N, C-alpha and C positions, 0 to 999 in steps of 0.2 A: 451584661453577657447573655446571649439567648440560651432559651432554656434547652434541656436534653431532648433529643427528638429519638424515639426507641426504633430500631429497624431490625427486622428478622429476615434472614435471606435463606433461600434454600435451593440447593444444587440438584436437579432431577435428572438421571439418567435413565433411558428407554431401553428397553430389548432391541435385537438388531436380527437380522435376517440375514444368513450368513452362506456364503458360496466359496468354493475352493477352486483355485486356478485349474487344478485337475480333475474337478467335478465331483471332489468328495466332500461328503457332509462336515459341519463343523458347528461347535457350539459357543455361546458367549459367556462372558463373565465378567460382569460390572459392578461397581460399587459407588457408593454417594455419601458425601458427608454434608451435615448440616449444623450450622452453628449460629447462635443469636448473639448479635452485638450491639452496645449502644455508641451512638456517634456523638461526641461532647465537643462542644465549641470551647475553644482555648485560645488565649492571649499569645501572640507572638512576640518572643523575647525582643527581637530585633527591631520591629517597627513600631510596636505597641498598638497595632490594630488587631480587632478582633476578627478571628479567622476560624471556620471550620478546620479541625486537622484530625487524622485519623494515623497513629503512629503502632507499630508494632514490633517490640524488641526482642519477642520469643522468651521472655525472663519470668513469664509467669505471672506478671502483674495484668497484663490486658490478654484479651482472646479475641481480636477482631478478625484475624486470618480463617480462612477454609480451602478446603483442596478442590482444585479445579481440573477435571477431567481424571484420567487413569493415573493414579501413582500413589506411591505411599510417602509419607512425612513424619519424620521422626524429630523431636525436640531434644536438644542436648547442647549444654553448654551456651546456653543462651542464642542457638542457632537453629535453624530450621534445616533439616537435611531432605532434600526431596528425591526420592530414588524410586526404580522401577517404573519410569515414566513410559507410557506406551505410545504417546504421541508428542510433537514439538510442541503442541499449546498444553500440557499437561504440568500443573504447577500448583502455586498457592495465590490466592486472590484476596483483595480486600472490598468488600462492599462499599459502595460511596452513594447510596440512593438519594441523600438529601443535597448533593452537588450538583444535579441538574440545572442546567441552565447557567452555569459559571463555568470559569477556566480554572482549570485545575493543575496542580505541579505535583508530580510523581516521582519518588526516588526510592531505589531499592540498592542496598549493599549486598554485593554478591560477589560468589567464587564458582567456577564451573569449568569443567572440559569442554564444553560445548565452543564453539569457536565465536559464538555472539549469543548474548541474552538480551530479551526484549522486554520491556513493558508496554502491555497492551491495554486498551479501554474496551469494554463490552457493555453493550447497553441493548434494552428492549425499544422499539421504536414502532407503536401502533401494533405491537404483537410479532415484530420482526427484529431478529436478533443483528447486531450490527457489531465490526471489530474496528478499531482505529488503534495503528501503532504509536505510542506516545514517544519512546526512544528506545535505540539498539545501541548497545557495546559492546567491544571486543573483550573477552574475558579470559581468565586463568585459572587452573585448578586450584592453585596454591596461593593466590594473592586475590584479596579483596577489592573490589574497585567499585564505584557509584555509578549508576545508570539513573540518569535524570532528566526529565523533560515536561513540557507543557501541552495541554489540550483542552478545548472546549468540549463539554458536554451538551447537545442539543436541549432546549428548553422541554420539549416533548418526550425526553427519554425517561424509561423506569428501569429498574434492575439493574443499575449501572455498579460495574465492578472494575478495578485495575487488577490485572494478574500479571504474573511472570512466566514467560514462556521462552523458549530457546531454539537454535536452529537446528538442534539435534535433540536426541532423547537421553542424552547423558545426564548423570547426576548434576544438582544444583544446590549449591547451599547459600542460605540468605542468613544475613547477619541481621538487618534492620529494614524496614519497609515503611514508607510514609506518603499519604496521599493528604494535599491541603487545597484549601481555595486561595486562587492569586488573585489579589485586590478585593473590592467590597464583595461580601458575600449578597448575592440575590436569592434571597427564599423564596421558593416556588413551592413550599409544601401544601398549601392549599389552593395552588394555581392548577387547574385542569389542562391536559393537553388541548391543543387548537382544534377545532372540529375538522374532520377530513373533507376535502372536497371531492364531489362527483365528477370523474374525469371521463364520463361516457359521451359528454358533447362537445370534446376536444376535437379540433383539427387531427385528423389521422394520419400519422407519418408513414405507417406501411402502406396506406392508400395513396398519399400524396407522392409518393417515391416509388410506386409500385412498376414503373417504368425504367427505373434505373438500378436499384439494388434491394435486397433484404434489408429492413431496419431491425435490429435485434437489442436486447438488454440481457444482462447479467441477473439471475434468478437465485435467491437463497430459497431452501426448500422451506423454510416458516411463512411464505407468501402463500404455498398452495393451500394449508388449513387455518389461514389468517382469519381469526372472527372479524376482520373488517373487510368486506367484499369489495371496496374502492379500490386495494390493489392490485386484483385479480382484473379488474375494471380496467384499470390503467394499462396493464400488461394486453388485453384481449384488444383494446381500442387502437393501441399505437404500434404495437411490434409483432412480428411474424418470425422471428428468431429468437432463441432463447440460449444462452450459455450458463450452466450451473455454475454459481459462484464458488464454491468450495467442494461440492458433493461428490464430484468424479475426480477429484485431485489422489495422489495415491494415498496418502495417509488417511483419508476418509474411505478409500477402498480395501486397502490390506487390512486384514483381520489378524491384528497382533496377538491377542490372547491365543487364540487357536494354535495359529502358526508358532509361536513360541513355546506353547506347551507339549508340541509334538515334532519337533524341528526335522527328525528323522523322513516321517511321512511327507512333510511339506517343503523338504529340501530344494528340489526344482522347482516346484509350484507352490507358492504361498497361499494360504486360505484368503479368500476375498469377502467381503461384506457390501452388499450394494443398499441397504435398506434407506442411507442417507440420501441416495439418488432416486430410488424407486418412485416416490411421489412425484418428482419432476419430471420423469421420463413418462410414467402414465398420464399426468396432465396434458402433456404435449401430446402424444398419441392420442388422446380423447378428444382434443380440441383442434388438431390439425396444424399444431406448430412445430416448424422444424428446429432441430437441437444442432449447436456446435459442442462435439465433446471436447472438454478441457480439464486435465490433460494427461498424458500418457507418462512422460519421461520429463523429469524436472528434479533439478539439483535440491529444491526446497520442498517443504511439505512431503518429504520421502524420507521415512524412519531409518536410522543409519544401520539398524539391524538386518535389513534387506542385504547388506552388501558384505556382511559376515558368513564364515563356516559356521554351519548349525545354527545361524542367527543369533551369535553369541559376541556381543558388542566387546566383551572381554578376551575373546580369542583372536584368530588371524582372520584379516581380510580374506574374501572369497578369491578365487583366480579367474582369470579371463573368461574361460569356456565355461565355468559354472554361471556367471554373472552374464553373459551372452544367452545361456539356457534360462534363466530366471527372467531376463529382460522378453525373450520371444514369448515364453509362455505367458507372462503378465500381459502383454500386449494382445495377444491371441485370445486370452481368457476374457479382458474386460471388452473387446470389441466383439466378441462371440456373444457373450451374456447380453449386450444392449441390443445386438441385431435379432437375436433369437427371441427374446421377451418383448422388445418394442421394435418391430421391423420397421424400417425406413426413417423412423425418427431423426435419428443422427446422419446429418448429410456431410459433416465435417469433422475432422478430429485435428487438436493440435498434438501432433505426435511428439516433438521436442519444443520444451519452453525455457528461453532465456539461458542458452547455452554459451553467448558470447559476454566477455566481461568488458565491463564499464571502462576501466582504467586502464589495463595491460597491453592492450593493442593485440590480444590474442581470446582463445576460447576459455571460458570460467573454470577454475580448478574445482573438482568436485570429486564425488566416490565413483560416479559413472565414468569420469575421465580418467582417474587415477588407475582403477581397475582394468577397464577395458582398454582405455588408450584415446587418442583423439577421434579415432573412427567410430566412436559409441553413438555419434549422430547419424552417420551414415548407416549403421547396422541398425537402428532404431527405425529408421525411414524404410530399411530393407525389410526388417519383419514385418513393420506395418503394412506395405503395400501386398505382402504375401498373404497376410491374413485379414486386410480390410474388406468388408461386403463390398459388392459390385457398385461402382457409381460413386463411393465414399470418397470425399476429398481429403488429401493430406497436407497438413500446413506445418510450417516452423513459425514461431510466434516469440515476439520479444519486443522490450521496451528501449525507448531512447533510439530507434531505429531508424529514426531520421537524420541522426546526427553522422556526419560523414566519417568520422575516426572508428565508430562502432559499425556503420554499415560495411565498411571495408572487411572487418572481421567475418560478418554475417556472409558476406559475398563468398569470401574465401573458403568458408566452412561448408557451405551449400553447393557450390559448384560440381562437385563428384557426386551428391545426392541428384541434383537436377541431370546431370550427364547419365545416370542411371535410371533415369525416368522414374524416381520414388517419390517426387515432391510435386503437387499441385499449386501450393500457394504461399504466400507469405502473410503472416498475420501481423500487423501493425498495430499495436498496442493503443499509442497515441495517448499516454497520460502526461498532457501538455502543460506545463506550469508557467511558462514565459512567453507565451503567444507568439509561438514560432510563426514565421511568415507562411501564409498557405502557399504560396509560390514555392518555397523551399521545400514544403511538405511535399507537394505534388511532384517536385523533382525527385525526391529519393524514392518516392512510391515508384515512380517509371523508371527509375534505376535497377529496381528489382525485378520489374517486368521486362527490362531488354536484357539485363545480365542472365537472369534464370528460367525466362520463358512461362512465369508462373502468373495466376491471378492475384487479386488484392482482397483481403477482408480487413476492414478496420475492426479491431477486436474488443478494445476496452478503452473507448474513448471517453475521456473525461478532461476537462479544461478549467482549471482554478481560475475564479474570480480575481482579477487584478487588484493590488491595492491602490486603486486611484479613487479620484472624487465620487465617481458614478460606477463602483465596481460590477452592478447587476447589469445595467445598462450596456456597459462596455463589454462585459461577457456576452452579452446578446449580439452587438454588432460583430465582434470576432467569430461569433458562431456563424452569423450570415454569411460573413466573407470567406470562411472555411468551406462551408456547404457550397457556396456559389463556385469555389475553385474546385471542390471534388464534382459538382455536376459539370462543370466545364471539362474536367479531365475525363470523365465518363463519355462526354458527347464526342471528344476527341480520340476515343479508342482504347483509355486505360481500362482493364478491365477487372474495374472495382465491384464486387458481386454481393459484398455485406458490409453494414456498417452497425457496430454494437456500441451502445452506450453501457459504460461500466456502473449500473445499479438505476433504479428505479427514481430514487429521489435524494436530494442532498444528505439528509439524516442518516439514510441508509449506504452512504459511501463511506469507503474506505479513507477517503480524504474529506470527511463531512467537514472540517473546519474551513476548507476553502471553498465551499458551495460549486462542487464542480459539475452539476448535473442539469437537467432540464425543468425539474419541479423541486419545489419546497418541500420540506418533511411532511407537510398535511397535503401534498399532491396539487398544490396551487401552481399553476404554469408560470414560468419565469421568464424576463426577456430572452434567455438561451434557447427556450423553446419557441418562443416568437420569431428569433433569429434563423432557426432551422427550417420552420414553415416558409417565413418570407423569402429564403434561398431559393424555393421551388416555385412560390406563387409570383414573384416579382414585387411585391409589398415591400413598403418600407418599415423598419421597426419602429415602435411607438416610444417617443421620448415621454419618459415619466414626469408625473408633475413635480415631484422633489429633484428634478434634476438640477444639479450644481454647475453653472456656467464656471469653466475654468479660467480665471485671468492670470494673465502674464506675472509670476511671482518668482522675482530674483532674489528673495530674501536668503541668507545665507542659513545654512545649516550648522550647528554648533552643539557638542555634546563633550561634556567634561565629567559626568556622572557624578558630580559631587551632591545633586538632588536625588540620587540612588535610582534615576529614571532614564529611559532611552527611547528615540523615536523610531529606532530601525526594528527589523523583525527576523526570525530564524530564516534560513534557506534551507527547504526540507527537513531534517530532522534535527539540527543543530539545536544547541540551547543556550541562552546568554543569562548571565548572572551578574550582578554588581559586586565587587571584591576589593580587597583593599590591596597594598603593595603596589600604589598607582605609579605613574609616570612623574605626575603632580598632583598635589592635594592628598585626598584621603580615599579616592575610590577611582575604579577603572570597570571597564567590561571585560569579563571573561566569556569566550566561546568554546564549548566543549561538545563533546558527544556526536551523533551523526553516524553514518555507515558509508561515506565517500567524502573524498577530499574537498568536493564541491560544497559540501553542507557548512555554511558558516554565517556570516551576520550581513544583512542586507539593508540598503535603503534608498528609498525612491528619489530618484533624481530628475524624474519627468520634467519637473518645473523649469528645467536647465536647457530644453530641448533647442538644439541649435545654437547653444551659447559655450564659449569657452569658460570652463571653471577652473579655481585654483582651490587646491585640496592640501591639506597638512593634518598630519595623526602621528601618534607615538604607537608603535606596535613593539611586542615582546612574544617570544616562543620559544620552545625547544626544538620546533620543525627547522629544517635546513633553510626552508624560504616559506613566507606568507604572501600570497599575491593579492593586489587590489584588482579587482576583475570587473569589468562591465558586462551586462547580460543584455544583449542585444539582439533579440528574435532570433535565436538559436546559433549566436557565435558569442565567444566570451573572450574578448581580447584582453590580456593582462596590462593594465594601465602601470602598475609598479609591480616589480617582482623583488620583494626586500630580502636581504639576507639576514635572517634571525638565528644564524647557526650559534652565535655567542651565548645566546640565552639572555641577552640584556636588552634594554630599551632602545629602539632606534627610532628617531624622529625622520619623519619623511614629508617631503612637500613637492609640489610639481602642477603642471595645467594639462587639462584635458578638454578635447573639443567634442560636445556632447552630440551625436547624430542628430539631424532634424528629422521631424514629422511622424515621430513613433508616439503611439497611444499609451506605451507604457516603458519605463527605463530603470533600471536599478544598477546599482553597484555592489559589490560584497566582497567581503574578505575571505579567503581559505588558506589553510595551512597545507604544504606538501604532503604531509603524512597524517593528516587526521589530528594530530597534537593539539591540545588547547592553545588559544590564543588570547592576548590581552590587548586591548585597545584604549587610547585615551587621548584627550585634546583633540577630538576631531573637528575641523572646521572645512565645510563645502560650501564655497561662496562664486559669483560671477567675478571673472577675472578683470 
């Protein structure tokens, strides 16, 4: 058994510069908690494998947890009650410094009136702070449920912690919390981080694409005063547009302590605090870097107290007139502060973010819509146009914006805004996970241009490395194809004016496990960077020395889970676990968690490209149906829709012609209502 390794974690909260939406002075009140803990290697009872594990049951026998953010925590009846939460990320955390370079599994047993509770990984990477969602689950105030998921921590990370947060600022009760290493422990205790590369000599994307569009990145405030100058060198070398990663989102601008302490004074104009955003704004002004403001009106990262009379979440919701007043005052105050203090820096604002729902074919339900109505988007743009500085562009921003079903919702929602002349652009986030075809992507882009008469910003681009034999090379090839298509579209008149990558390096990305960006954690250029360069220079991307030639492989895929292993992977935020109560034998696979119906269990079937496959499997769920679905470059045909309403095992078999010529293809299982499902005796083979 490994020796115990002591670890001391400290939570530091700094003072704030405060500002009121009505121009009134405000004061800050912040607290911090520091706890010393000891991480102990334990032996898993299930597998007899030596694992590092931290478990907190709040029964007084351990004291691993500590407070994260502004909230109060009381221990009672072997539970932690988290109250007085001032922001969605306020809660409790378990530091796990020794787990860097490992895949961890995190589980929390919680109850909450918040609609969803998340487990998030936070870590420091070369002086920058990054956040990665581990798992998210729907919760109830009266019923405890498990939220569980796995995530990989970069080898160069430090100050790692897993914390509980929620979609809203309502109370959370935690019954237990556990963080443990999955698989063999990779002990990096005495291994220093990799040396940072000097990016000053890299090809400059902002120069290469100067005749086409701005090239941007999202920027956390930690980069500004980072002790490692390489990150600012990378910023200055490659990019001429910046989007603050979180610092201008409502919960980071709204001053909860001041507003809630004097709700009468701030009833129509909540107090504001720009201390988080000021360093980024100042750096951009000093260095001539343009900024996209992100974001004014959003259903997420906006505290619920904003929507209540007297800002009291235990009282009544505010009425339409009051919320319209608060909305206009907030938009005016934020725009005015930025322009008056940093004139000319912000050239575009994301006025409304993610107002279209993914699954319902309608607008997303949220406080803004509930109180104001479906026209809240129109009103937000009306107010933004009235108060925006001259020449500043107004955008609607959303993800999955290239999917036909969601695009139709966005277009219907924005037509009256466009007719009123209150929108200038569409922000295509472009978090690409399934290698959507560049042709389909450009077609979607042109639809917005033609239907709404807007320009286009690609606002949050990241592309998951595929689960292929050569993932980083294949990612680079895709990036070259994508940017060649973007260049061609621009040449043909599509008004693309900015392309922003959502992060500087893989390890700083919110999707770090998927290596979605242009540079590794230590700023080494990836094939993805070369692909973007080659798209404009006309060169060919370099084939790496370790390139694996993919031979035709029609060997069957078979999983009965009796060895308690599986070869597939989670789709998005789903979680897979080997459990009992199988269709045959002792074990089967359980899929649970996720935040959308399409979060499920997927398997790579690229080897069968152009081949008819025979498939068979047993499936069980409490959902009405479980679908067996193909993921084909932006389309998702259901191969089988299985009636699982009986709750009993159903055996399925059939044939499917796998499309030819795809670089990556996966099939996956998804339940109709996000209920867990159970899979057993899976076979996929050439017919």
